[in-house]
C-alpha positions in Angstrom: -1.8 -9.0 14.3 -4.8 -6.8 13.7 -5.8 -10.5 13.5 -4.2 -10.4 10.0 -7.7 -10.5 8.4 -7.8 -12.2 5.1 -10.4 -10.1 3.4 -9.3 -11.3 0.0 -11.4 -14.5 0.7 -14.4 -12.6 -0.7 -12.7 -12.2 -4.0 -11.6 -15.8 -3.9 -15.2 -17.0 -3.5 -16.2 -14.9 -6.5 -13.4 -16.5 -8.5 -14.7 -19.9 -7.5 -18.1 -19.1 -8.9 -16.7 -18.0 -12.2 -14.7 -21.2 -12.5 -17.8 -23.2 -11.9 -19.7 -21.5 -14.7 -16.8 -21.9 -17.1 -16.4 -25.6 -16.4 -20.1 -26.3 -17.0 -22.5 -28.3 -15.0 -20.9 -31.7 -15.8 -17.6 -30.6 -14.2 -18.9 -28.4 -11.4 -17.4 -30.5 -8.6 -14.0 -30.5 -10.2 -14.2 -26.7 -10.8 -15.1 -26.0 -7.2 -12.3 -28.1 -6.0 -9.8 -26.3 -8.3 -11.1 -22.9 -7.1 -10.7 -23.9 -3.5 -7.2 -25.0 -4.2 -6.4 -21.7 -5.9 -7.9 -19.8 -2.9 -5.8 -21.8 -0.5 -2.7 -21.0 -2.4 -3.4 -17.2 -2.1 -4.8 -14.4 -4.3 -3.8 -13.8 -7.8 -0.7 -11.6 -8.4 -3.0 -8.8 -9.6 -5.1 -8.9 -6.4 -2.0 -9.1 -4.2 -0.5 -6.2 -6.1 -3.6 -4.1 -5.7 -3.8 -4.9 -2.0 -0.2 -4.0 -1.4 -0.4 -0.7 -3.4 -3.4 0.4 -1.3 -1.5 -0.5 1.9 1.5 1.5 0.8 -0.7 4.5 -0.1 -2.4 4.2 3.3 1.0 4.3 5.0 1.8 7.5 3.0 -1.5 9.1 4.2 -0.7 8.2 7.8 2.8 9.7 7.4 1.1 12.9 6.1 -0.7 13.2 9.5 2.6 14.3 11.1 2.5 17.4 9.0 -1.1 17.8 10.2 -0.1 17.5 13.8 2.8 19.9 13.3 0.5 22.5 11.7 -2.3 22.2 14.2 0.0 22.4 17.2 2.0 25.3 16.0 -1.1 27.2 14.9 -2.8 26.7 18.3 0.3 27.9 20.3 2.2 31.2 20.4 4.5 32.4 17.6 7.5 32.5 20.0 7.3 28.6 20.3 6.7 27.7 16.7 10.1 26.4 15.9 10.1 24.3 19.0 6.7 22.7 18.0 7.9 22.0 14.5 11.2 20.6 15.8 9.4 18.1 18.1 6.9 17.0 15.4 9.7 16.5 12.9 11.8 14.4 15.2 8.9 12.2 16.4 8.5 10.3 13.2 12.3 9.9 13.0 12.3 8.4 16.5 9.2 6.3 15.9 10.3 4.6 12.7 13.9 4.0 14.0 12.8 2.5 17.3 10.1 0.5 15.7 12.7 -1.0 13.3 15.2 -1.8 16.1 12.7 -3.4 18.5 9.2 -2.0 18.5 7.8 -4.1 15.6 9.0 -7.4 17.2 7.7 -6.3 20.6 4.3 -5.5 19.2 4.1 -8.7 17.0 6.1 -11.2 19.1 4.4 -14.3 17.7 1.9 -15.1 20.4 -0.1 -18.2 19.8 -3.7 -17.4 18.9 -5.8 -17.9 22.1 -2.9 -17.1 24.5 -3.2 -14.9 27.5 0.3 -13.4 27.1 1.2 -10.0 28.3 4.8 -9.7 27.0 6.8 -11.3 24.2 9.7 -10.4 21.9 10.7 -11.8 18.5 14.2 -10.3 18.5 16.0 -7.1 17.5 15.8 -5.6 14.1 13.6 -6.4 11.1 14.4 -9.2 8.7 12.5 -11.3 6.2 13.0 -14.4 4.1 12.2 -15.0 0.5 8.4 -15.3 1.1 8.3 -11.8 2.6 7.4 -10.1 -0.6 4.8 -12.7 -1.7 1.3 -13.6 -0.6 2.8 -16.4 1.4 3.6 -13.7 4.1 0.1 -12.1 3.9 -2.5 -11.9 1.2 -2.8 -8.2 1.7 0.8 -6.9 1.8 4.5 -7.7 1.9 6.5 -7.8 5.1 8.1 -4.4 4.3 4.7 -2.8 3.7 3.5 -4.3 7.0 6.4 -2.8 8.9 6.1 0.6 7.2 2.4 0.9 7.8 2.6 -0.1 11.5 5.6 2.2 12.1 3.5 5.2 11.1 1.1 4.4 13.9 3.9 4.1 16.5 5.2 7.6 15.7 1.6 9.1 16.0 1.4 8.0 19.7 4.2 10.3 20.8 2.9 13.2 18.7 -0.2 13.2 20.8 1.9 13.9 23.9 3.7 16.8 22.2 0.7 19.1 22.0 -0.4 18.7 25.6 3.0 19.6 27.0 3.7 22.4 24.5 5.3 25.7 25.4 7.0 24.7 28.6 8.7 21.2 28.4 12.5 20.9 27.8 13.0 19.6 24.3 15.7 17.2 25.5 13.3 15.7 28.0 10.6 15.3 25.5 12.8 13.6 23.0 14.1 11.1 25.6 10.5 10.4 26.8 9.4 9.8 23.2 12.2 7.3 22.6 11.2 5.3 25.7 7.5 5.6 25.2 7.5 4.6 21.5 10.2 2.0 21.8 8.7 0.1 24.8 5.4 1.2 26.1 3.4 1.6 22.9 4.5 -1.7 21.3 4.1 -3.8 24.5 0.6 -2.5 25.1 -0.2 -2.8 21.4 0.7 -6.5 21.5 -2.2 -7.1 24.0 -4.6 -6.6 21.1 -3.0 -6.4 17.7 -0.2 -8.8 18.6 -2.8 -11.5 19.5 -2.2 -11.0 23.3 -4.5 -11.5 26.2 -7.0 -8.7 25.4 -7.4 -10.1 21.9 -8.1 -13.5 23.3 -10.8 -12.0 25.5 -12.5 -10.5 22.5 -11.5 -6.8 22.9 -12.0 -5.0 19.7 -10.1 -1.9 18.4 -10.1 -1.8 14.7 -7.6 1.1 14.1 -6.6 2.4 17.5 -9.0 4.5 19.5 -7.4 2.9 22.5 -4.2 1.3 21.2 -2.9 4.5 19.7 -5.1 7.4 20.8 -5.9 6.8 24.4 -2.4 5.4 25.1 -0.9 8.6 23.8 -3.7 10.5 25.6 -2.8 9.0 29.0 0.9 10.0 28.4 -0.3 13.5 27.5 -2.4 13.8 30.7 0.4 12.7 32.9 2.9 15.0 31.3 0.7 18.0 31.4 -0.2 17.4 35.1 3.4 17.0 36.2 4.6 20.0 34.2 1.9 22.3 35.5 0.2 25.1 33.6 1.9 27.7 31.4 2.8 31.0 33.1 -0.2 33.3 33.1 -2.8 30.6 32.3 -4.5 30.5 35.7 -4.3 33.8 37.6 -6.3 34.7 40.7 -8.6 31.7 40.4 -9.5 32.7 36.8 -8.8 31.0 33.5 -6.9 33.2 31.2 -7.1 32.4 27.5 -3.8 32.1 25.7 -4.8 32.2 22.0 -2.8 30.5 19.3 -1.0 32.6 16.7 -2.3 31.2 13.5 -5.8 29.9 12.9 -5.1 29.3 9.2 -2.2 27.0 10.1 -4.4 25.2 12.7 -7.2 24.7 10.1 -4.7 23.4 7.5 -3.5 20.9 10.1 -7.0 19.6 10.8 -7.7 19.1 7.1 -4.4 17.3 6.7 -5.2 15.0 9.6 -8.7 14.4 8.2 -7.2 13.3 4.9 -4.6 11.2 6.6 -7.3 9.4 8.6 -8.6 7.9 5.4 -5.3 6.0 5.4 -5.3 5.5 9.2 -8.7 3.8 9.2 -8.9 2.7 5.5 -5.5 1.0 5.6 -6.5 -0.9 8.8 -8.7 -3.1 6.6 -5.3 -4.6 5.7 -6.3 -5.1 2.1 -7.9 -3.3 -0.8 -11.3 -5.0 -0.3 -13.6 -2.6 -2.1 -16.6 -3.2 0.1 -14.9 -2.9 3.5 -12.5 -0.1 2.6 -15.3 2.1 1.1 -17.6 1.4 4.2 -14.7 2.4 6.5 -14.0 5.6 4.6 -17.7 6.6 4.7 -18.1 5.9 8.4 -14.9 7.8 9.1 -16.0 10.9 7.2 -19.5 10.9 8.6 -18.2 10.8 12.2 -15.8 13.7 11.5 -18.5 15.8 10.0 -20.9 15.0 12.9 -18.2 15.8 15.5 -17.4 19.2 14.0 -21.1 20.1 13.8 -21.8 19.0 17.4 -18.8 20.9 18.8 -20.0 24.0 17.0 -23.5 23.8 18.5 -22.2 22.9 22.0 -19.7 25.7 22.1 -22.3 28.2 20.7 -24.8 27.2 23.4 -22.3 27.2 26.3 -20.1 30.1 25.4 -22.8 32.2 23.5 -20.5 32.3 20.4 -19.3 29.5 18.1 -15.7 28.7 19.0 -13.7 27.8 15.9 -11.0 25.9 17.8 -13.8 23.7 19.3 -15.0 23.0 15.8 -11.5 21.9 14.8 -11.2 19.7 17.8 -14.7 18.4 17.3 -13.8 17.1 13.8 -10.8 15.3 15.3 -12.9 14.0 18.2 -15.3 12.4 15.7 -12.4 10.8 13.9 -10.9 9.4 17.1 -14.3 8.2 18.2 -15.0 6.2 15.1 -11.6 4.7 14.8 -12.2 1.7 17.1 -15.2 0.5 15.1 -15.1 2.1 11.7 -15.5 -1.2 10.0 -18.5 -2.2 12.1 -20.8 0.8 11.9 -23.8 1.7 9.7 -24.4 5.3 8.6 -26.6 6.5 11.6 -24.4 4.8 14.1 -21.2 6.5 12.8 -23.1 9.9 12.9 -24.2 9.3 16.5 -20.7 8.3 17.6 -19.3 11.5 16.0 -22.1 13.7 17.5 -21.4 12.4 21.0 -17.7 12.8 20.5 -18.2 16.4 19.4 -20.2 17.2 22.6 -17.8 15.3 24.8 -14.7 17.2 23.6 -16.2 20.6 24.4 -17.1 19.7 28.0 -13.8 17.9 28.4 -11.8 21.0 27.5 -13.9 23.0 30.0 -13.3 20.3 32.7 -9.6 20.1 32.3 -9.3 23.9 32.4 -11.3 24.0 35.6 -9.0 21.5 37.3 -6.0 23.5 36.0 -4.6 20.9 33.6 -3.3 23.1 30.9 -3.5 21.5 27.5 -2.7 24.1 24.8 -4.2 22.2 21.9 -6.9 20.0 23.5 -5.0 16.8 22.9 -6.1 15.1 26.1 -9.8 15.8 25.4 -9.5 14.7 21.7 -7.4 11.6 22.0 -7.9 10.3 25.6 -11.5 11.2 26.3 -12.8 10.5 22.8 -10.6 7.5 22.4 -12.2 5.9 25.5 -15.6 6.9 24.1 -14.9 5.3 20.7 -13.7 2.1 22.4 -16.9 1.8 24.4 -19.0 2.7 21.4 -18.1 -0.7 19.8 -20.2 -2.3 22.5 -23.1 0.1 22.0 -23.4 0.5 18.2 -22.7 -1.7 15.2 -22.2 -5.3 14.4 -20.6 -6.2 17.8 -23.0 -4.3 20.0 -24.0 -6.0 23.2 -23.7 -5.9 27.0 -21.0 -8.6 27.0 -18.9 -6.8 24.4 -19.4 -3.5 26.2 -18.0 -5.0 29.3 -15.0 -6.4 27.4 -14.4 -2.9 25.8 -14.6 -1.3 29.3 -12.0 -3.8 30.6 -9.7 -3.1 27.8 -9.9 0.6 28.1 -9.3 0.4 31.8 -6.3 -2.0 31.4 -4.7 0.3 28.8 -5.4 3.3 31.0 -3.7 1.9 34.1 -0.7 0.6 32.2 -0.2 3.7 30.0 -0.6 6.2 32.8 1.7 4.3 35.2 4.3 3.9 32.5 4.2 7.6 31.6 4.4 8.6 35.2 7.5 6.4 35.9 9.2 7.8 32.8 8.4 11.4 33.5 9.4 11.2 37.1 12.7 9.5 36.3 13.4 12.2 33.7 12.4 14.9 36.1 15.0 13.6 38.6 17.7 13.3 36.0 17.1 16.0 33.5 14.3 18.2 34.7 11.0 18.6 33.0 10.4 22.3 32.5 12.3 25.2 31.1 13.0 28.2 33.3 10.4 31.0 33.8 12.7 33.3 31.9 13.0 30.9 29.0 9.3 30.3 28.9 8.6 34.1 28.8 11.2 34.6 26.1 9.9 31.7 24.1 11.3 28.2 23.5 12.3 29.1 20.0 15.1 31.3 21.3 15.8 29.5 24.6 15.9 26.0 23.3 16.9 26.5 19.6 18.4 29.9 19.3 16.3 30.7 16.3 12.9 32.2 15.5 10.2 31.0 13.2 9.3 34.5 12.3 12.5 36.5 12.5 11.1 39.5 10.6 8.6 40.4 13.3 9.4 43.6 15.3 10.5 43.3 18.9 8.4 44.9 21.7 8.6 44.8 25.5 5.7 43.1 27.1 4.9 41.6 30.5 2.9 38.5 31.3 -0.5 38.5 32.9 1.2 36.8 35.9 3.3 40.0 36.5 6.6 38.3 35.7 9.0 40.5 33.9 9.8 39.4 30.4 12.6 40.0 28.0 11.7 41.5 24.6 9.8 38.9 22.5 8.1 38.7 19.2 5.2 41.1 18.5 2.0 40.0 16.8 -0.8 37.7 17.9 0.1 35.5 20.8 
């Protein structure tokens, strides 16, 4: 379950060496035997406490990412939809944690036997624990409760990815119901294939912190949702792509930096202990890939569009983070930089591609999380400690299996909701803004009102003035 790695063994081996020295040469064998017994019994209370504190801190950092998503998405969309964006991003972690407690955790970690080829399992409703749940008998790196909390933060992230791609035109009720089903069922079942010791784990598929399990699964849901909804009014007119700029670049920038900070918990916490060597390596590779992604996106957008596009730089940073996530614990310095550089180039051309095929993604979520999630998954077979043709094939199989399952699941859910509830708000409501239409309140009520008309020629009611 993330294979439940026991990284504390490194510390235990050091403890064994110390005991040998203390015992002296004449009692070396007895000291070694005593050290091995102590290691088998688990880490010291001090080491267990340090591990658990780091894991709880990492959970808090991942939780902070929801504020990052809310800021980024609201900044890259229009002011008249800000309350709607914030509403969705506030409810998603509530939905994610509750559904994960009720059933998601036990769907994702159903107790598959190691080496099984299982696709589905369930350990029962609710979360519960015995007396050993708060000791190293449960896990040397964390308690049962810390385990649940950390994993629940990941579950909520998956639905947040979908939120950005369907922004400014989806019914809020439809999105909330989709999020409940997708997070409660789809994400944990698919996650069990790798992190729950299911069939892909048995085959050797590797995804350290979720380039595929979290990001591409959410990305496939985002792609299906955006395609079914269709573009925003005025986005594609007369065969031309019309830019719809977001209303606050400062807000978007703050969101990216919050996400970057949160990613240190996202990847660093996925070590599942406070192992100093592995955590520090993971944080360095994560940061290098983010920097490389931002730089590559800047150069690529500058060359292709003749001016450096700041939104591309922001998404380039996120692209580098998503790209390194599958193998952050496996990469050396140059490998992590190369992964980030390629992700930064990919995200720019991916945004152009989806615009050309008229898939309207207001924040670039599909390009960042789906495209770069697939790239990061494949990169494990190209760079780092696991690189090799066989591993690359296994990574490709895993990415394809997750893609088919996630896309089909999202398609079924969205089509069912379309038939029952409808997917999209009315044209009038979209023009007016979802803040008023869906929530009856504005994020910026002190702005003056002005009459405008859309580039599509559709009459609009008075809406908020200011940058759109």
